[in-house]
C-alpha positions as CSV (number, residue, x, y, z in Angstrom):
1,X,-104.4,75.0,-12.3
2,X,-103.1,78.3,-10.9
3,X,-99.8,79.6,-12.5
4,X,-97.9,79.4,-9.2
5,X,-98.6,75.6,-8.9
6,X,-97.5,75.1,-12.5
7,X,-94.2,76.8,-11.8
8,X,-93.7,74.7,-8.6
9,X,-93.9,71.3,-10.4
10,X,-90.4,71.4,-11.8
11,X,-89.0,72.6,-8.5
12,X,-90.7,69.8,-6.7
13,X,-89.4,67.2,-9.2
14,X,-86.0,68.7,-8.9
15,X,-86.1,68.3,-5.1
16,X,-87.2,64.7,-5.4
17,X,-84.4,63.9,-7.9
18,X,-81.9,65.6,-5.6
19,X,-83.1,63.5,-2.6
20,X,-82.8,60.3,-4.7
21,X,-79.2,61.2,-5.7
22,X,-78.2,62.1,-2.1
23,X,-79.7,58.8,-0.8
24,X,-77.9,56.9,-3.5
25,X,-74.6,58.6,-2.6
26,X,-75.2,57.8,1.1
27,X,-75.9,54.1,0.3
28,X,-72.9,53.9,-2.0
29,X,-70.6,55.4,0.7
30,X,-72.0,53.0,3.3
31,X,-71.4,50.0,1.0
32,X,-67.9,51.2,0.2
33,X,-67.1,51.7,3.9
34,X,-68.1,48.1,4.7
35,X,-66.1,46.8,1.8
36,X,-63.0,48.7,2.9
37,X,-63.0,46.9,6.3
38,X,-61.7,43.7,4.7
39,X,-58.6,42.9,2.7
40,X,-57.2,39.9,0.8
41,X,-54.2,38.4,2.4
42,X,-52.2,36.3,-0.1
43,X,-50.1,33.5,1.3
44,X,-47.7,31.7,-1.0
45,X,-46.3,28.2,-0.4
46,X,-42.5,28.1,-0.9
47,X,-42.1,24.7,0.8
48,X,-41.2,21.8,-1.5
49,X,-44.3,19.9,-0.5
50,X,-48.1,20.3,-0.2
51,X,-49.1,22.2,3.0
52,X,-52.3,23.3,4.7
53,X,-52.4,26.9,5.9
54,X,-54.8,27.8,8.7
55,X,-55.8,31.1,10.4
56,X,-57.2,31.5,13.9
57,X,-60.5,32.6,12.5
58,X,-61.0,29.1,10.9
59,X,-60.1,29.9,7.3
60,X,-57.9,27.1,5.8
61,X,-56.5,26.2,2.4
62,X,-54.4,23.4,1.0
63,X,-51.5,24.7,-1.1
64,X,-49.4,22.8,-3.5
65,X,-45.7,23.9,-4.0
66,X,-45.4,27.4,-5.4
67,X,-49.2,28.0,-5.2
68,X,-50.9,30.8,-3.3
69,X,-54.3,31.4,-1.7
70,X,-56.1,34.6,-0.8
71,X,-57.7,34.8,2.7
72,X,-60.2,37.5,3.6
73,X,-59.1,39.3,6.7
74,X,-60.3,42.2,8.8
75,X,-58.2,44.6,10.8
76,X,-60.2,43.9,14.0
77,X,-59.3,40.2,13.8
78,X,-55.6,40.8,14.6
79,X,-53.4,39.7,16.1
80,X,-54.1,36.2,15.1
81,X,-51.9,33.1,14.5
82,X,-51.2,31.6,11.1
83,X,-50.0,28.0,10.9
84,X,-48.6,25.9,8.1
85,X,-48.6,22.1,8.5
86,X,-47.6,19.4,6.1
87,X,-50.1,16.7,4.9
88,X,-49.2,14.5,7.9
89,X,-50.1,17.3,10.3
90,X,-46.5,18.3,11.4
91,X,-46.1,22.0,12.0
92,X,-43.8,23.6,9.4
93,X,-44.2,27.2,10.5
94,X,-46.3,29.3,12.9
95,X,-46.5,33.0,13.5
96,X,-48.6,35.5,15.3
97,X,-49.6,38.0,12.6
98,X,-49.9,41.7,13.4
99,X,-51.9,43.9,11.1
100,X,-49.1,46.4,10.6
101,X,-46.7,43.6,9.6
102,X,-48.9,42.3,6.9
103,X,-49.7,45.8,5.8
104,X,-46.0,46.4,5.4
105,X,-45.9,43.3,3.3
106,X,-48.7,44.7,1.1
107,X,-50.8,41.8,2.2
108,X,-48.6,39.3,0.4
109,X,-46.6,36.8,2.6
110,X,-44.9,33.5,1.9
111,X,-44.0,30.5,4.0
112,X,-41.0,28.1,3.8
113,X,-39.4,25.9,6.4
114,X,-37.8,29.0,7.9
115,X,-41.2,30.6,8.7
116,X,-43.5,33.3,7.3
117,X,-41.9,36.3,5.5
118,X,-42.8,39.2,3.2
119,X,-43.2,37.8,-0.3
120,X,-41.0,40.6,-1.7
121,X,-38.1,39.1,0.3
122,X,-38.2,35.7,-1.4
123,X,-35.4,33.7,0.0
124,X,-32.8,32.2,-2.2
125,X,-32.8,28.5,-2.4
126,X,-29.6,27.0,-1.0
127,X,-27.4,25.5,-3.7
128,X,-25.7,22.2,-3.3
129,X,-21.9,22.6,-3.4
């Protein structure tokens, strides 16, 4: 084999390895970009009873008192309505969610008989006097 071809093998292998790395990085960036389009929205039940929380997109969860559930949401799905009903079907709370509002809440909201609110603003339970 001529000497020029023998010297070209390492260069060719290096180019193939570089192409594989670049393709891997492009695939990883694409996968991460898709994963970044969805978030987990945590909704906590502060009602003194079991409730069912439903989003417009069809996601639903039954929550016992002081329990929470994580819903998968995407920015393009907003605004959408979230609804909490008791086990008999009576509406406890309903709110149209805006993406900016839940982002301000760091994707953690709670519900009580007064409605939906940022979890970091947990309401004090009224005391009997």
